[in-house]
C-alpha positions in Angstrom: -106.4 -63.3 2.4 -106.4 -59.6 3.1 -104.2 -60.1 6.2 -101.8 -62.2 4.0 -101.6 -59.3 1.5 -100.9 -56.7 4.3 -98.3 -59.0 5.8 -96.6 -59.3 2.4 -96.6 -55.5 1.9 -95.4 -54.9 5.4 -92.5 -57.3 4.9 -91.6 -55.7 1.6 -91.7 -52.3 3.1 -89.4 -53.4 5.9 -87.0 -54.9 3.3 -86.7 -51.4 1.8 -89.1 -51.6 -1.1 -90.6 -48.3 -2.3 -94.2 -47.4 -3.0 -93.9 -48.4 -6.7 -92.7 -51.9 -5.8 -95.4 -52.2 -3.1 -98.1 -51.2 -5.6 -96.8 -53.7 -8.1 -96.7 -56.5 -5.5 -100.3 -55.6 -4.6 -101.4 -55.8 -8.2 -99.7 -59.1 -8.8 -101.1 -60.6 -5.5 -104.6 -59.4 -6.3 -104.5 -60.8 -9.8 -103.6 -64.2 -8.3 -100.7 -64.4 -10.7 -98.4 -66.4 -8.4 -95.8 -67.0 -11.0 -95.5 -63.3 -11.9 -95.4 -62.4 -8.2 -92.6 -64.9 -7.5 -90.6 -63.5 -10.5 -91.2 -60.0 -9.2 -90.0 -61.0 -5.7 -86.9 -62.6 -7.1 -86.1 -59.4 -9.0 -86.5 -57.4 -5.8 -84.2 -59.9 -4.1 -81.6 -59.5 -6.8 -81.7 -55.8 -6.6 -81.2 -55.9 -2.8 -78.3 -58.3 -3.2 -76.6 -56.0 -5.7 -77.0 -53.1 -3.2 -75.4 -55.4 -0.6 -72.5 -56.2 -2.9 -71.9 -52.5 -3.6 -71.9 -51.7 0.1 -69.5 -54.6 0.7 -67.0 -53.2 -1.8 -67.2 -49.9 0.0 -66.5 -51.5 3.3 -63.6 -53.5 1.8 -62.1 -50.3 0.5 -62.4 -48.6 3.9 -60.8 -51.7 5.5 -57.9 -51.4 3.0 -57.4 -47.7 4.0 -57.5 -48.6 7.7 -54.9 -51.4 7.2 -52.6 -49.1 5.1 -52.9 -46.3 7.7 -52.3 -48.6 10.6 -49.2 -50.1 8.9 -47.9 -46.6 8.2 -47.7 -47.3 4.5 -50.0 -44.5 3.6 -52.4 -44.5 0.7 -51.5 -45.6 -2.8 
Protein backbone atom coordinates (compact mmCIF):
# COMPACT_ATOMS: atom_id res chain seq x y z
CA UNK A 1 0.00 0.00 0.00
CA UNK A 2 2.83 2.40 0.87
CA UNK A 3 4.56 1.72 -2.45
CA UNK A 4 1.26 2.42 -4.22
CA UNK A 5 1.05 5.80 -2.49
CA UNK A 6 4.66 6.64 -3.33
CA UNK A 7 4.06 5.67 -6.95
CA UNK A 8 0.97 7.90 -7.07
CA UNK A 9 2.89 10.84 -5.60
CA UNK A 10 5.84 10.29 -7.94
CA UNK A 11 3.53 10.19 -10.96
CA UNK A 12 1.74 13.36 -9.85
CA UNK A 13 5.06 15.10 -9.30
CA UNK A 14 6.26 14.07 -12.75
CA UNK A 15 3.00 15.44 -14.16
CA UNK A 16 3.86 18.83 -12.69
CA UNK A 17 1.78 18.86 -9.53
CA UNK A 18 3.11 21.03 -6.73
CA UNK A 19 3.62 20.23 -3.06
CA UNK A 20 0.13 21.38 -2.11
CA UNK A 21 -1.45 19.05 -4.63
CA UNK A 22 0.81 16.20 -3.54
CA UNK A 23 -0.15 16.75 0.10
CA UNK A 24 -3.84 16.78 -0.80
CA UNK A 25 -3.49 13.58 -2.82
CA UNK A 26 -1.70 11.96 0.13
CA UNK A 27 -4.48 13.00 2.50
CA UNK A 28 -7.19 11.65 0.23
CA UNK A 29 -5.33 8.41 -0.38
CA UNK A 30 -4.66 7.85 3.31
CA UNK A 31 -8.30 8.58 4.17
CA UNK A 32 -9.30 5.84 1.69
CA UNK A 33 -11.80 8.24 0.13
CA UNK A 34 -11.48 6.86 -3.38
CA UNK A 35 -14.34 8.96 -4.75
CA UNK A 36 -12.78 12.20 -3.47
CA UNK A 37 -9.34 11.15 -4.74
CA UNK A 38 -10.74 10.49 -8.20
CA UNK A 39 -12.52 13.86 -8.22
CA UNK A 40 -9.28 15.55 -7.16
CA UNK A 41 -7.30 13.76 -9.89
CA UNK A 42 -9.88 14.79 -12.48
CA UNK A 43 -9.57 18.42 -11.38
CA UNK A 44 -5.78 18.16 -11.70
CA UNK A 45 -6.23 16.75 -15.18
CA UNK A 46 -8.56 19.58 -16.17
CA UNK A 47 -6.07 22.16 -14.93
CA UNK A 48 -3.29 20.54 -16.96
CA UNK A 49 -5.51 20.46 -20.05
CA UNK A 50 -6.26 24.15 -19.66
CA UNK A 51 -2.50 24.86 -19.49
CA UNK A 52 -2.10 22.80 -22.65
CA UNK A 53 -4.80 24.80 -24.43
CA UNK A 54 -3.19 28.09 -23.41
CA UNK A 55 0.15 26.87 -24.73
CA UNK A 56 -1.48 25.69 -27.96
CA UNK A 57 -2.98 29.14 -28.54
CA UNK A 58 0.49 30.66 -28.07
CA UNK A 59 2.00 28.22 -30.57
CA UNK A 60 -0.83 28.97 -33.02
CA UNK A 61 -0.07 32.69 -32.74
CA UNK A 62 3.64 32.13 -33.36
CA UNK A 63 2.77 29.95 -36.37
CA UNK A 64 0.62 32.76 -37.71
CA UNK A 65 3.48 35.24 -37.32
CA UNK A 66 5.83 32.82 -39.09
CA UNK A 67 3.41 32.40 -42.01
CA UNK A 68 2.89 36.14 -42.34
CA UNK A 69 6.60 36.82 -42.20
CA UNK A 70 7.39 34.05 -44.71
CA UNK A 71 4.75 35.36 -47.10
CA UNK A 72 6.09 38.88 -46.79
CA UNK A 73 2.73 40.22 -45.70
CA UNK A 74 4.10 41.50 -42.41
CA UNK A 75 2.17 41.65 -39.23
CA UNK A 76 -1.35 42.99 -38.87
